C-alpha positions as a Markdown table, in Angstrom:
| # | Residue | x | y | z |
|---|---|---|---|---|
| 1 | Met | -21.5 | 15.5 | 2.5 |
| 2 | Thr | -19.4 | 16.0 | -0.6 |
| 3 | Leu | -15.7 | 16.5 | -0.9 |
| 4 | Glu | -16.2 | 20.1 | -2.2 |
| 5 | Ser | -17.9 | 21.0 | 1.1 |
| 6 | Asp | -15.5 | 19.2 | 3.4 |
| 7 | Pro | -12.8 | 21.5 | 4.9 |
| 8 | Phe | -9.3 | 20.4 | 4.1 |
| 9 | Pro | -7.4 | 18.9 | 7.1 |
| 10 | Pro | -4.4 | 20.9 | 8.4 |
| 11 | Cys | -2.0 | 18.4 | 6.8 |
| 12 | Tyr | -3.4 | 19.0 | 3.3 |
| 13 | Gly | -0.6 | 19.4 | 0.7 |
| 14 | Asn | 2.3 | 18.9 | 3.2 |
| 15 | Leu | 4.6 | 16.4 | 1.4 |
| 16 | Glu | 6.4 | 15.3 | 4.6 |
| 17 | Thr | 3.0 | 14.4 | 6.1 |
| 18 | Val | 1.3 | 12.8 | 3.2 |
| 19 | Phe | 4.3 | 11.1 | 1.6 |
| 20 | Pro | 7.1 | 10.9 | 4.2 |
| 21 | Leu | 10.4 | 9.2 | 3.8 |
| 22 | Gly | 10.4 | 5.8 | 5.4 |
| 23 | Pro | 13.1 | 4.1 | 7.4 |
| 24 | Glu | 14.3 | 2.1 | 4.3 |
| 25 | Gly | 14.8 | 5.4 | 2.4 |
| 26 | Leu | 11.7 | 5.2 | 0.3 |
| 27 | Arg | 8.6 | 7.3 | 0.5 |
| 28 | His | 5.1 | 6.0 | 1.3 |
| 29 | Ser | 1.7 | 7.2 | 2.2 |
| 30 | Pro | 0.7 | 6.5 | 5.8 |
| 31 | Gly | -2.5 | 4.6 | 6.6 |
| 32 | Lys | -4.4 | 7.7 | 7.8 |
| 33 | Cys | -3.8 | 9.4 | 4.5 |
| 34 | Leu | -5.0 | 6.4 | 2.5 |
| 35 | Ala | -8.3 | 6.5 | 4.4 |
| 36 | Cys | -8.7 | 10.3 | 3.7 |
| 37 | Gly | -11.1 | 11.3 | 1.0 |
| 38 | His | -8.7 | 14.1 | -0.1 |
| 39 | Lys | -5.7 | 11.9 | -0.6 |
| 40 | Thr | -5.4 | 12.2 | -4.4 |
| 41 | Leu | -5.8 | 15.9 | -4.6 |
| 42 | Cys | -3.7 | 16.4 | -1.5 |
| 43 | Leu | -0.8 | 14.5 | -2.9 |
| 44 | Lys | -1.1 | 16.3 | -6.3 |
| 45 | Thr | -1.1 | 19.6 | -4.4 |
| 46 | Ala | 2.0 | 18.6 | -2.4 |
| 47 | Met | 3.9 | 17.5 | -5.6 |
| 48 | Glu | 3.2 | 20.8 | -7.3 |
| 49 | Gln | 4.8 | 22.8 | -4.5 |
| 50 | Lys | 8.6 | 23.4 | -4.1 |
| 51 | Ser | 8.9 | 20.3 | -1.9 |
| 52 | Gly | 7.5 | 18.2 | -4.7 |
| 53 | Val | 10.3 | 19.5 | -7.0 |
| 54 | Val | 12.8 | 18.4 | -4.4 |
| 55 | Leu | 11.2 | 14.9 | -4.5 |
| 56 | His | 11.6 | 14.8 | -8.3 |
| 57 | Glu | 15.2 | 15.8 | -7.9 |
| 58 | Glu | 15.7 | 12.9 | -5.5 |
| 59 | Met | 14.2 | 10.5 | -8.0 |
| 60 | Val | 16.5 | 11.8 | -10.8 |
| 61 | Asp | 19.5 | 11.4 | -8.5 |
| 62 | Arg | 18.5 | 7.8 | -7.7 |
| 63 | Ser | 18.0 | 7.0 | -11.4 |
| 64 | Tyr | 21.4 | 8.4 | -12.2 |
| 65 | Ser | 23.0 | 6.4 | -9.3 |
| 66 | Ala | 21.3 | 3.2 | -10.5 |
| 67 | Gly | 22.6 | 3.8 | -14.1 |
| 68 | Met | 19.1 | 4.2 | -15.5 |
| 69 | Ile | 19.8 | 7.6 | -17.0 |
| 70 | Gly | 23.1 | 9.2 | -18.2 |
| 71 | Phe | 24.8 | 12.4 | -17.3 |
| 72 | Phe | 23.3 | 14.6 | -19.9 |
| 73 | Glu | 19.7 | 13.4 | -19.2 |
| 74 | Arg | 20.3 | 14.0 | -15.5 |
| 75 | Trp | 21.6 | 17.5 | -16.2 |
| 76 | Ala | 18.7 | 18.3 | -18.4 |
| 77 | Arg | 16.1 | 17.1 | -15.9 |
| 78 | Lys | 17.8 | 18.9 | -13.0 |
| 79 | Lys | 17.9 | 22.1 | -15.1 |
| 80 | Thr | 14.2 | 21.8 | -15.8 |
| 81 | Leu | 13.4 | 21.1 | -12.2 |
| 82 | Ala | 15.5 | 24.1 | -11.0 |
| 83 | Ser | 13.5 | 26.4 | -13.3 |
| 84 | Arg | 10.2 | 25.0 | -11.7 |
| 85 | Lys | 11.5 | 25.9 | -8.2 |
| 86 | Lys | 11.5 | 29.6 | -9.0 |
């Protein structure tokens, strides 16, 4: 049986299922997702949705808080991400 003929599981593309926030405040893929044959496409699909944009915003905010990017770069990235939400 190939992946193209396999039906997608109900959790397919759901960011909170395939890449949930862990207790330490970082996101990780659970073991059941790592064993799934759809894991790469599933995570890509989840990241392309509105919830994925929110995740990218979290990453920008963490980078700014850590001093890795400046105010203007943060502003530019957030503006780009806001346009992707629409």
